[in-house]
PDB file of N, CA, C and O in Angstrom:
ATOM      1  N   MET A   1      -2.190 -16.506 -12.850  1.00  0.00           N
ATOM      2  CA  MET A   1      -1.922 -16.685 -11.412  1.00  0.00           C
ATOM      3  C   MET A   1      -0.433 -16.730 -11.214  1.00  0.00           C
ATOM      4  O   MET A   1       0.112 -16.041 -10.352  1.00  0.00           O
ATOM      5  N   ARG A   2       0.196 -17.505 -11.975  1.00  0.00           N
ATOM      6  CA  ARG A   2       1.651 -17.713 -11.999  1.00  0.00           C
ATOM      7  C   ARG A   2       2.357 -16.352 -12.042  1.00  0.00           C
ATOM      8  O   ARG A   2       3.151 -15.974 -11.180  1.00  0.00           O
ATOM      9  N   ASP A   3       2.000 -15.664 -13.106  1.00  0.00           N
ATOM     10  CA  ASP A   3       2.458 -14.231 -13.249  1.00  0.00           C
ATOM     11  C   ASP A   3       2.431 -13.338 -12.074  1.00  0.00           C
ATOM     12  O   ASP A   3       3.379 -12.624 -11.748  1.00  0.00           O
ATOM     13  N   PHE A   4       1.263 -13.413 -11.432  1.00  0.00           N
ATOM     14  CA  PHE A   4       1.008 -12.559 -10.268  1.00  0.00           C
ATOM     15  C   PHE A   4       2.190 -12.808  -9.241  1.00  0.00           C
ATOM     16  O   PHE A   4       2.859 -11.896  -8.756  1.00  0.00           O
ATOM     17  N   PHE A   5       2.381 -14.282  -8.945  1.00  0.00           N
ATOM     18  CA  PHE A   5       3.494 -14.626  -7.994  1.00  0.00           C
ATOM     19  C   PHE A   5       4.867 -14.325  -8.342  1.00  0.00           C
ATOM     20  O   PHE A   5       5.675 -14.024  -7.464  1.00  0.00           O
ATOM     21  N   VAL A   6       5.199 -14.388  -9.629  1.00  0.00           N
ATOM     22  CA  VAL A   6       6.338 -14.096 -10.281  1.00  0.00           C
ATOM     23  C   VAL A   6       6.629 -12.502  -9.983  1.00  0.00           C
ATOM     24  O   VAL A   6       7.622 -12.111  -9.370  1.00  0.00           O
ATOM     25  N   HIS A   7       5.703 -11.729 -10.462  1.00  0.00           N
ATOM     26  CA  HIS A   7       5.857 -10.324 -10.129  1.00  0.00           C
ATOM     27  C   HIS A   7       5.838  -9.817  -8.835  1.00  0.00           C
ATOM     28  O   HIS A   7       6.474  -8.804  -8.547  1.00  0.00           O
ATOM     29  N   LEU A   8       5.025 -10.558  -7.863  1.00  0.00           N
ATOM     30  CA  LEU A   8       5.215 -10.298  -6.500  1.00  0.00           C
ATOM     31  C   LEU A   8       6.646 -10.554  -6.016  1.00  0.00           C
ATOM     32  O   LEU A   8       7.196  -9.694  -5.327  1.00  0.00           O
ATOM     33  N   VAL A   9       7.222 -11.586  -6.309  1.00  0.00           N
ATOM     34  CA  VAL A   9       8.516 -11.912  -5.969  1.00  0.00           C
ATOM     35  C   VAL A   9       9.563 -10.972  -6.543  1.00  0.00           C
ATOM     36  O   VAL A   9      10.325 -10.392  -5.769  1.00  0.00           O
ATOM     37  N   GLU A  10       9.639 -10.799  -7.784  1.00  0.00           N
ATOM     38  CA  GLU A  10      10.662  -9.917  -8.599  1.00  0.00           C
ATOM     39  C   GLU A  10      10.406  -8.523  -8.297  1.00  0.00           C
ATOM     40  O   GLU A  10      11.403  -7.801  -8.324  1.00  0.00           O
ATOM     41  N   LYS A  11       9.190  -7.930  -7.990  1.00  0.00           N
ATOM     42  CA  LYS A  11       9.031  -6.524  -7.873  1.00  0.00           C
ATOM     43  C   LYS A  11       8.922  -5.949  -6.522  1.00  0.00           C
ATOM     44  O   LYS A  11       9.167  -4.773  -6.254  1.00  0.00           O
ATOM     45  N   LEU A  12       8.519  -6.900  -5.643  1.00  0.00           N
ATOM     46  CA  LEU A  12       8.269  -6.464  -4.222  1.00  0.00           C
ATOM     47  C   LEU A  12       9.302  -7.278  -3.291  1.00  0.00           C
ATOM     48  O   LEU A  12      10.163  -6.727  -2.606  1.00  0.00           O
ATOM     49  N   CYS A  13       9.115  -8.517  -3.357  1.00  0.00           N
ATOM     50  CA  CYS A  13       9.922  -9.384  -2.196  1.00  0.00           C
ATOM     51  C   CYS A  13      11.467  -9.167  -2.342  1.00  0.00           C
ATOM     52  O   CYS A  13      12.181  -8.750  -1.429  1.00  0.00           O
ATOM     53  N   ASP A  14      11.896  -9.500  -3.595  1.00  0.00           N
ATOM     54  CA  ASP A  14      13.292  -9.323  -3.884  1.00  0.00           C
ATOM     55  C   ASP A  14      13.894  -8.145  -3.603  1.00  0.00           C
ATOM     56  O   ASP A  14      15.024  -8.211  -3.119  1.00  0.00           O
ATOM     57  N   PRO A  15      13.362  -6.976  -3.810  1.00  0.00           N
ATOM     58  CA  PRO A  15      13.863  -5.626  -3.427  1.00  0.00           C
ATOM     59  C   PRO A  15      13.895  -5.481  -1.939  1.00  0.00           C
ATOM     60  O   PRO A  15      14.897  -5.070  -1.354  1.00  0.00           O
ATOM     61  N   LEU A  16      12.777  -5.825  -1.328  1.00  0.00           N
ATOM     62  CA  LEU A  16      12.775  -5.875   0.279  1.00  0.00           C
ATOM     63  C   LEU A  16      13.869  -6.721   0.816  1.00  0.00           C
ATOM     64  O   LEU A  16      14.607  -6.306   1.709  1.00  0.00           O
ATOM     65  N   ARG A  17      13.993  -7.950   0.265  1.00  0.00           N
ATOM     66  CA  ARG A  17      15.142  -8.775   0.734  1.00  0.00           C
ATOM     67  C   ARG A  17      16.512  -8.097   0.460  1.00  0.00           C
ATOM     68  O   ARG A  17      17.388  -8.178   1.321  1.00  0.00           O
ATOM     69  N   SER A  18      16.712  -7.504  -0.578  1.00  0.00           N
ATOM     70  CA  SER A  18      18.094  -6.917  -1.008  1.00  0.00           C
ATOM     71  C   SER A  18      18.379  -5.674  -0.031  1.00  0.00           C
ATOM     72  O   SER A  18      19.521  -5.255   0.157  1.00  0.00           O
ATOM     73  N   MET A  19      17.382  -5.193   0.496  1.00  0.00           N
ATOM     74  CA  MET A  19      17.588  -4.049   1.629  1.00  0.00           C
ATOM     75  C   MET A  19      17.842  -4.722   3.010  1.00  0.00           C
ATOM     76  O   MET A  19      18.072  -4.030   4.002  1.00  0.00           O
ATOM     77  N   SER A  20      17.799  -6.024   3.059  1.00  0.00           N
ATOM     78  CA  SER A  20      17.967  -6.791   4.401  1.00  0.00           C
ATOM     79  C   SER A  20      17.004  -6.309   5.344  1.00  0.00           C
ATOM     80  O   SER A  20      17.328  -6.112   6.515  1.00  0.00           O
ATOM     81  N   LEU A  21      15.736  -6.085   4.882  1.00  0.00           N
ATOM     82  CA  LEU A  21      14.570  -5.891   5.820  1.00  0.00           C
ATOM     83  C   LEU A  21      14.225  -7.066   6.504  1.00  0.00           C
ATOM     84  O   LEU A  21      14.274  -8.159   5.940  1.00  0.00           O
ATOM     85  N   GLU A  22      13.825  -6.908   7.860  1.00  0.00           N
ATOM     86  CA  GLU A  22      13.237  -8.026   8.546  1.00  0.00           C
ATOM     87  C   GLU A  22      11.757  -8.062   8.147  1.00  0.00           C
ATOM     88  O   GLU A  22      11.306  -7.208   7.383  1.00  0.00           O
ATOM     89  N   ARG A  23      11.031  -8.999   8.634  1.00  0.00           N
ATOM     90  CA  ARG A  23       9.679  -9.324   8.267  1.00  0.00           C
ATOM     91  C   ARG A  23       8.848  -8.061   8.873  1.00  0.00           C
ATOM     92  O   ARG A  23       7.961  -7.615   8.145  1.00  0.00           O
ATOM     93  N   GLY A  24       9.022  -7.537   9.947  1.00  0.00           N
ATOM     94  CA  GLY A  24       8.439  -6.519  10.827  1.00  0.00           C
ATOM     95  C   GLY A  24       8.679  -5.276  10.012  1.00  0.00           C
ATOM     96  O   GLY A  24       7.742  -4.512   9.778  1.00  0.00           O
ATOM     97  N   GLU A  25       9.944  -5.033   9.552  1.00  0.00           N
ATOM     98  CA  GLU A  25      10.160  -3.857   8.953  1.00  0.00           C
ATOM     99  C   GLU A  25       9.566  -3.699   7.514  1.00  0.00           C
ATOM    100  O   GLU A  25       9.203  -2.602   7.090  1.00  0.00           O
ATOM    101  N   ALA A  26       9.483  -4.897   6.761  1.00  0.00           N
ATOM    102  CA  ALA A  26       8.830  -5.044   5.510  1.00  0.00           C
ATOM    103  C   ALA A  26       7.379  -4.657   5.677  1.00  0.00           C
ATOM    104  O   ALA A  26       6.860  -3.879   4.876  1.00  0.00           O
ATOM    105  N   ALA A  27       6.602  -5.252   6.844  1.00  0.00           N
ATOM    106  CA  ALA A  27       5.281  -4.995   7.191  1.00  0.00           C
ATOM    107  C   ALA A  27       5.091  -3.437   7.334  1.00  0.00           C
ATOM    108  O   ALA A  27       4.149  -2.875   6.776  1.00  0.00           O
ATOM    109  N   LEU A  28       5.902  -2.838   8.007  1.00  0.00           N
ATOM    110  CA  LEU A  28       5.819  -1.388   8.423  1.00  0.00           C
ATOM    111  C   LEU A  28       6.015  -0.646   6.978  1.00  0.00           C
ATOM    112  O   LEU A  28       5.203   0.227   6.673  1.00  0.00           O
ATOM    113  N   PHE A  29       6.983  -0.948   6.165  1.00  0.00           N
ATOM    114  CA  PHE A  29       6.989  -0.402   4.880  1.00  0.00           C
ATOM    115  C   PHE A  29       5.812  -0.376   4.013  1.00  0.00           C
ATOM    116  O   PHE A  29       5.461   0.591   3.337  1.00  0.00           O
ATOM    117  N   LEU A  30       5.181  -1.603   4.087  1.00  0.00           N
ATOM    118  CA  LEU A  30       4.095  -1.930   3.396  1.00  0.00           C
ATOM    119  C   LEU A  30       2.790  -1.043   4.045  1.00  0.00           C
ATOM    120  O   LEU A  30       1.949  -0.473   3.350  1.00  0.00           O
ATOM    121  N   SER A  31       2.809  -1.055   5.337  1.00  0.00           N
ATOM    122  CA  SER A  31       1.629  -0.057   5.932  1.00  0.00           C
ATOM    123  C   SER A  31       1.841   1.226   5.681  1.00  0.00           C
ATOM    124  O   SER A  31       0.875   1.905   5.336  1.00  0.00           O
ATOM    125  N   ALA A  32       3.063   1.791   5.793  1.00  0.00           N
ATOM    126  CA  ALA A  32       3.217   3.238   5.333  1.00  0.00           C
ATOM    127  C   ALA A  32       2.973   3.529   3.863  1.00  0.00           C
ATOM    128  O   ALA A  32       2.473   4.607   3.544  1.00  0.00           O
ATOM    129  N   TYR A  33       3.295   2.636   2.967  1.00  0.00           N
ATOM    130  CA  TYR A  33       3.043   3.031   1.665  1.00  0.00           C
ATOM    131  C   TYR A  33       1.723   2.658   1.203  1.00  0.00           C
ATOM    132  O   TYR A  33       1.355   3.107   0.117  1.00  0.00           O
ATOM    133  N   SER A  34       0.905   1.853   1.913  1.00  0.00           N
ATOM    134  CA  SER A  34      -0.622   1.791   1.713  1.00  0.00           C
ATOM    135  C   SER A  34      -1.258   2.914   2.375  1.00  0.00           C
ATOM    136  O   SER A  34      -2.308   3.314   1.872  1.00  0.00           O
ATOM    137  N   GLU A  35      -0.812   3.502   3.421  1.00  0.00           N
ATOM    138  CA  GLU A  35      -1.369   4.881   3.904  1.00  0.00           C
ATOM    139  C   GLU A  35      -1.060   5.994   3.006  1.00  0.00           C
ATOM    140  O   GLU A  35      -1.856   6.931   2.956  1.00  0.00           O
ATOM    141  N   ALA A  36       0.005   6.005   2.286  1.00  0.00           N
ATOM    142  CA  ALA A  36       0.327   7.084   1.402  1.00  0.00           C
ATOM    143  C   ALA A  36      -0.479   7.077   0.061  1.00  0.00           C
ATOM    144  O   ALA A  36      -0.898   8.100  -0.480  1.00  0.00           O
ATOM    145  N   VAL A  37      -0.644   5.843  -0.398  1.00  0.00           N
ATOM    146  CA  VAL A  37      -1.470   5.750  -1.516  1.00  0.00           C
ATOM    147  C   VAL A  37      -2.958   5.881  -1.292  1.00  0.00           C
ATOM    148  O   VAL A  37      -3.701   6.288  -2.186  1.00  0.00           O
ATOM    149  N   THR A  38      -3.403   5.522  -0.057  1.00  0.00           N
ATOM    150  CA  THR A  38      -4.838   5.708   0.065  1.00  0.00           C
ATOM    151  C   THR A  38      -5.221   7.065   0.800  1.00  0.00           C
ATOM    152  O   THR A  38      -6.399   7.404   0.918  1.00  0.00           O
ATOM    153  N   SER A  39      -4.268   7.745   1.238  1.00  0.00           N
ATOM    154  CA  SER A  39      -4.605   9.003   1.962  1.00  0.00           C
ATOM    155  C   SER A  39      -5.486   9.985   1.268  1.00  0.00           C
ATOM    156  O   SER A  39      -6.192  10.744   1.932  1.00  0.00           O
ATOM    157  N   GLY A  40      -5.480  10.010  -0.099  1.00  0.00           N
ATOM    158  CA  GLY A  40      -6.275  10.859  -0.884  1.00  0.00           C
ATOM    159  C   GLY A  40      -5.549  12.115  -1.345  1.00  0.00           C
ATOM    160  O   GLY A  40      -6.175  12.939  -2.011  1.00  0.00           O
ATOM    161  N   ASN A  41      -4.256  12.319  -1.032  1.00  0.00           N
ATOM    162  CA  ASN A  41      -3.571  13.383  -1.454  1.00  0.00           C
ATOM    163  C   ASN A  41      -3.370  13.478  -2.914  1.00  0.00           C
ATOM    164  O   ASN A  41      -3.311  14.576  -3.467  1.00  0.00           O
ATOM    165  N   LEU A  42      -3.248  12.226  -3.635  1.00  0.00           N
ATOM    166  CA  LEU A  42      -3.186  12.189  -5.050  1.00  0.00           C
ATOM    167  C   LEU A  42      -4.618  12.121  -5.763  1.00  0.00           C
ATOM    168  O   LEU A  42      -4.748  11.943  -6.973  1.00  0.00           O
ATOM    169  N   LEU A  43      -5.590  12.272  -4.934  1.00  0.00           N
ATOM    170  CA  LEU A  43      -6.876  12.099  -5.632  1.00  0.00           C
ATOM    171  C   LEU A  43      -7.741  13.600  -5.650  1.00  0.00           C
ATOM    172  O   LEU A  43      -8.961  13.746  -5.718  1.00  0.00           O
ATOM    173  N   LEU A  44      -6.802  14.528  -5.576  1.00  0.00           N
ATOM    174  CA  LEU A  44      -7.490  15.900  -5.458  1.00  0.00           C
ATOM    175  C   LEU A  44      -8.389  16.154  -6.795  1.00  0.00           C
ATOM    176  O   LEU A  44      -8.036  15.719  -7.891  1.00  0.00           O
ATOM    177  N   PRO A  45      -9.550  16.878  -6.602  1.00  0.00           N
ATOM    178  CA  PRO A  45     -10.452  17.144  -7.812  1.00  0.00           C
ATOM    179  C   PRO A  45      -9.551  18.118  -8.668  1.00  0.00           C
ATOM    180  O   PRO A  45      -8.624  18.760  -8.175  1.00  0.00           O
ATOM    181  N   ALA A  46      -9.902  18.163  -9.951  1.00  0.00           N
ATOM    182  CA  ALA A  46      -9.247  19.193 -11.066  1.00  0.00           C
ATOM    183  C   ALA A  46      -9.588  20.595 -10.711  1.00  0.00           C
ATOM    184  O   ALA A  46      -8.775  21.519 -10.734  1.00  0.00           O
ATOM    185  N   SER A  47     -10.935  20.706 -10.356  1.00  0.00           N
ATOM    186  CA  SER A  47     -11.401  22.046 -10.183  1.00  0.00           C
ATOM    187  C   SER A  47     -12.425  22.185  -9.063  1.00  0.00           C
ATOM    188  O   SER A  47     -13.068  21.178  -8.766  1.00  0.00           O
ATOM    189  N   ALA A  48     -12.648  23.327  -8.408  1.00  0.00           N
ATOM    190  CA  ALA A  48     -13.621  23.386  -7.391  1.00  0.00           C
ATOM    191  C   ALA A  48     -14.991  23.122  -7.792  1.00  0.00           C
ATOM    192  O   ALA A  48     -15.778  22.720  -6.935  1.00  0.00           O
ATOM    193  N   SER A  49     -15.423  23.323  -9.145  1.00  0.00           N
ATOM    194  CA  SER A  49     -16.795  22.966  -9.659  1.00  0.00           C
ATOM    195  C   SER A  49     -17.041  21.498  -9.659  1.00  0.00           C
ATOM    196  O   SER A  49     -18.151  21.012  -9.442  1.00  0.00           O
ATOM    197  N   SER A  50     -15.972  20.816  -9.909  1.00  0.00           N
ATOM    198  CA  SER A  50     -16.180  19.409 -10.050  1.00  0.00           C
ATOM    199  C   SER A  50     -15.795  18.644  -8.754  1.00  0.00           C
ATOM    200  O   SER A  50     -15.554  17.437  -8.738  1.00  0.00           O
ATOM    201  N   ALA A  51     -15.762  19.437  -7.701  1.00  0.00           N
ATOM    202  CA  ALA A  51     -15.413  18.764  -6.375  1.00  0.00           C
ATOM    203  C   ALA A  51     -16.428  17.650  -5.821  1.00  0.00           C
ATOM    204  O   ALA A  51     -16.114  16.516  -5.456  1.00  0.00           O
ATOM    205  N   SER A  52     -17.666  18.196  -5.836  1.00  0.00           N
ATOM    206  CA  SER A  52     -18.716  17.174  -5.479  1.00  0.00           C
ATOM    207  C   SER A  52     -18.845  16.039  -6.321  1.00  0.00           C
ATOM    208  O   SER A  52     -18.985  14.968  -5.730  1.00  0.00           O
ATOM    209  N   ALA A  53     -18.828  16.015  -7.707  1.00  0.00           N
ATOM    210  CA  ALA A  53     -18.858  14.976  -8.387  1.00  0.00           C
ATOM    211  C   ALA A  53     -17.563  13.962  -8.257  1.00  0.00           C
ATOM    212  O   ALA A  53     -17.657  12.735  -8.263  1.00  0.00           O
ATOM    213  N   GLU A  54     -16.367  14.690  -8.142  1.00  0.00           N
ATOM    214  CA  GLU A  54     -15.163  14.059  -8.108  1.00  0.00           C
ATOM    215  C   GLU A  54     -15.063  13.397  -6.776  1.00  0.00           C
ATOM    216  O   GLU A  54     -14.392  12.368  -6.689  1.00  0.00           O
ATOM    217  N   GLY A  55     -15.706  13.922  -5.660  1.00  0.00           N
ATOM    218  CA  GLY A  55     -15.478  13.424  -4.329  1.00  0.00           C
ATOM    219  C   GLY A  55     -16.040  12.003  -4.181  1.00  0.00           C
ATOM    220  O   GLY A  55     -15.455  11.101  -3.582  1.00  0.00           O
ATOM    221  N   THR A  56     -17.263  11.890  -4.802  1.00  0.00           N
ATOM    222  CA  THR A  56     -17.802  10.367  -4.723  1.00  0.00           C
ATOM    223  C   THR A  56     -16.771   9.531  -5.584  1.00  0.00           C
ATOM    224  O   THR A  56     -16.409   8.465  -5.086  1.00  0.00           O
ATOM    225  N   SER A  57     -16.270   9.876  -6.779  1.00  0.00           N
ATOM    226  CA  SER A  57     -15.286   9.110  -7.481  1.00  0.00           C
ATOM    227  C   SER A  57     -14.160   8.878  -6.758  1.00  0.00           C
ATOM    228  O   SER A  57     -13.586   7.790  -6.798  1.00  0.00           O
ATOM    229  N   ALA A  58     -13.745   9.893  -6.031  1.00  0.00           N
ATOM    230  CA  ALA A  58     -12.264   9.881  -5.373  1.00  0.00           C
ATOM    231  C   ALA A  58     -12.453   8.802  -4.191  1.00  0.00           C
ATOM    232  O   ALA A  58     -11.487   8.098  -3.899  1.00  0.00           O
ATOM    233  N   ASP A  59     -13.639   8.658  -3.526  1.00  0.00           N
ATOM    234  CA  ASP A  59     -14.001   7.863  -2.343  1.00  0.00           C
ATOM    235  C   ASP A  59     -13.895   6.442  -3.030  1.00  0.00           C
ATOM    236  O   ASP A  59     -13.189   5.579  -2.508  1.00  0.00           O
ATOM    237  N   ALA A  60     -14.558   6.206  -4.142  1.00  0.00           N
ATOM    238  CA  ALA A  60     -14.684   4.887  -4.660  1.00  0.00           C
ATOM    239  C   ALA A  60     -13.288   4.371  -4.954  1.00  0.00           C
ATOM    240  O   ALA A  60     -12.980   3.211  -4.683  1.00  0.00           O
ATOM    241  N   VAL A  61     -12.464   5.205  -5.493  1.00  0.00           N
ATOM    242  CA  VAL A  61     -11.075   4.941  -5.807  1.00  0.00           C
ATOM    243  C   VAL A  61     -10.233   4.654  -4.601  1.00  0.00           C
ATOM    244  O   VAL A  61      -9.409   3.741  -4.553  1.00  0.00           O
ATOM    245  N   ARG A  62     -10.511   5.544  -3.572  1.00  0.00           N
ATOM    246  CA  ARG A  62      -9.803   5.273  -2.311  1.00  0.00           C
ATOM    247  C   ARG A  62      -9.946   3.907  -1.654  1.00  0.00           C
ATOM    248  O   ARG A  62      -9.026   3.224  -1.203  1.00  0.00           O
ATOM    249  N   LYS A  63     -11.248   3.615  -1.672  1.00  0.00           N
ATOM    250  CA  LYS A  63     -11.777   2.154  -1.136  1.00  0.00           C
ATOM    251  C   LYS A  63     -11.237   1.067  -2.030  1.00  0.00           C
ATOM    252  O   LYS A  63     -10.783   0.091  -1.434  1.00  0.00           O
ATOM    253  N   THR A  64     -11.204   1.051  -3.226  1.00  0.00           N
ATOM    254  CA  THR A  64     -10.585   0.299  -4.145  1.00  0.00           C
ATOM    255  C   THR A  64      -9.000   0.097  -3.912  1.00  0.00           C
ATOM    256  O   THR A  64      -8.454  -1.005  -3.865  1.00  0.00           O
ATOM    257  N   LEU A  65      -8.462   1.134  -3.795  1.00  0.00           N
ATOM    258  CA  LEU A  65      -6.908   1.020  -3.511  1.00  0.00           C
ATOM    259  C   LEU A  65      -6.644   0.497  -2.215  1.00  0.00           C
ATOM    260  O   LEU A  65      -5.673  -0.233  -2.016  1.00  0.00           O
ATOM    261  N   ASP A  66      -7.560   0.869  -1.192  1.00  0.00           N
ATOM    262  CA  ASP A  66      -7.359   0.423   0.174  1.00  0.00           C
ATOM    263  C   ASP A  66      -7.437  -1.217   0.281  1.00  0.00           C
ATOM    264  O   ASP A  66      -6.629  -1.919   0.888  1.00  0.00           O
ATOM    265  N   ARG A  67      -8.569  -1.658  -0.431  1.00  0.00           N
ATOM    266  CA  ARG A  67      -8.731  -3.132  -0.669  1.00  0.00           C
ATOM    267  C   ARG A  67      -7.579  -3.862  -1.342  1.00  0.00           C
ATOM    268  O   ARG A  67      -7.128  -4.949  -0.980  1.00  0.00           O
ATOM    269  N   PHE A  68      -7.174  -3.153  -2.328  1.00  0.00           N
ATOM    270  CA  PHE A  68      -5.986  -3.820  -3.303  1.00  0.00           C
ATOM    271  C   PHE A  68      -4.836  -3.890  -2.226  1.00  0.00           C
ATOM    272  O   PHE A  68      -4.352  -4.987  -1.946  1.00  0.00           O
ATOM    273  N   MET A  69      -4.419  -2.804  -1.655  1.00  0.00           N
ATOM    274  CA  MET A  69      -3.190  -2.550  -0.704  1.00  0.00           C
ATOM    275  C   MET A  69      -3.390  -3.546   0.375  1.00  0.00           C
ATOM    276  O   MET A  69      -2.404  -4.226   0.659  1.00  0.00           O
ATOM    277  N   ASN A  70      -4.517  -3.758   1.042  1.00  0.00           N
ATOM    278  CA  ASN A  70      -4.643  -4.706   1.993  1.00  0.00           C
ATOM    279  C   ASN A  70      -4.324  -6.228   1.628  1.00  0.00           C
ATOM    280  O   ASN A  70      -3.768  -6.989   2.420  1.00  0.00           O
ATOM    281  N   THR A  71      -4.694  -6.556   0.473  1.00  0.00           N
ATOM    282  CA  THR A  71      -4.658  -7.909  -0.188  1.00  0.00           C
ATOM    283  C   THR A  71      -3.230  -7.935  -0.618  1.00  0.00           C
ATOM    284  O   THR A  71      -2.578  -8.938  -0.328  1.00  0.00           O
ATOM    285  N   LEU A  72      -2.653  -6.951  -1.280  1.00  0.00           N
ATOM    286  CA  LEU A  72      -1.203  -7.080  -1.752  1.00  0.00           C
ATOM    287  C   LEU A  72      -0.323  -7.210  -0.462  1.00  0.00           C
ATOM    288  O   LEU A  72       0.580  -8.047  -0.478  1.00  0.00           O
ATOM    289  N   SER A  73      -0.517  -6.459   0.628  1.00  0.00           N
ATOM    290  CA  SER A  73       0.366  -6.529   1.789  1.00  0.00           C
ATOM    291  C   SER A  73       0.399  -7.965   2.324  1.00  0.00           C
ATOM    292  O   SER A  73       1.405  -8.563   2.707  1.00  0.00           O
ATOM    293  N   LEU A  74      -0.921  -8.446   2.287  1.00  0.00           N
ATOM    294  CA  LEU A  74      -0.934 -10.025   2.925  1.00  0.00           C
ATOM    295  C   LEU A  74      -0.137 -10.944   2.019  1.00  0.00           C
ATOM    296  O   LEU A  74       0.588 -11.843   2.445  1.00  0.00           O
ATOM    297  N   CYS A  75      -0.315 -10.664   0.789  1.00  0.00           N
ATOM    298  CA  CYS A  75       0.510 -11.635  -0.249  1.00  0.00           C
ATOM    299  C   CYS A  75       1.945 -11.290  -0.075  1.00  0.00           C
ATOM    300  O   CYS A  75       2.725 -12.242  -0.110  1.00  0.00           O
ATOM    301  N   VAL A  76       2.417 -10.141   0.100  1.00  0.00           N
ATOM    302  CA  VAL A  76       3.746 -10.102   0.261  1.00  0.00           C
ATOM    303  C   VAL A  76       4.256 -10.675   1.492  1.00  0.00           C
ATOM    304  O   VAL A  76       5.215 -11.447   1.478  1.00  0.00           O
ATOM    305  N   GLN A  77       3.557 -10.276   2.733  1.00  0.00           N
ATOM    306  CA  GLN A  77       3.930 -10.841   3.872  1.00  0.00           C
ATOM    307  C   GLN A  77       4.044 -12.316   3.983  1.00  0.00           C
ATOM    308  O   GLN A  77       4.868 -12.883   4.701  1.00  0.00           O
ATOM    309  N   ALA A  78       3.121 -12.931   3.190  1.00  0.00           N
ATOM    310  CA  ALA A  78       3.046 -14.513   2.968  1.00  0.00           C
ATOM    311  C   ALA A  78       4.289 -15.043   2.475  1.00  0.00           C
ATOM    312  O   ALA A  78       4.910 -15.981   2.975  1.00  0.00           O
ATOM    313  N   VAL A  79       4.626 -14.332   1.391  1.00  0.00           N
ATOM    314  CA  VAL A  79       5.713 -14.845   0.386  1.00  0.00           C
ATOM    315  C   VAL A  79       7.076 -14.420   1.092  1.00  0.00           C
ATOM    316  O   VAL A  79       8.053 -15.159   0.976  1.00  0.00           O
ATOM    317  N   TYR A  80       7.149 -13.309   1.776  1.00  0.00           N
ATOM    318  CA  TYR A  80       8.416 -12.801   2.244  1.00  0.00           C
ATOM    319  C   TYR A  80       8.837 -13.547   3.365  1.00  0.00           C
ATOM    320  O   TYR A  80       9.900 -13.276   3.923  1.00  0.00           O
TER     321      TYR A  80
END
């Protein structure tokens, strides 16, 4: 658990602070980043024939990423 908070501060909070972002701006950045990650543009199927099988898998990955980004955003905002 300690490592999580150390990485949270070193990899996310400190860079946001070094850019002199206010709390609202940091929240906006995290929201935009979350939208980019979970939009599905990176989860395109490899071929048209595997589109139906990959669609279900891509949805599961998208939901998992969405939950992860929501949790991570809350943690960053609490520490920031």
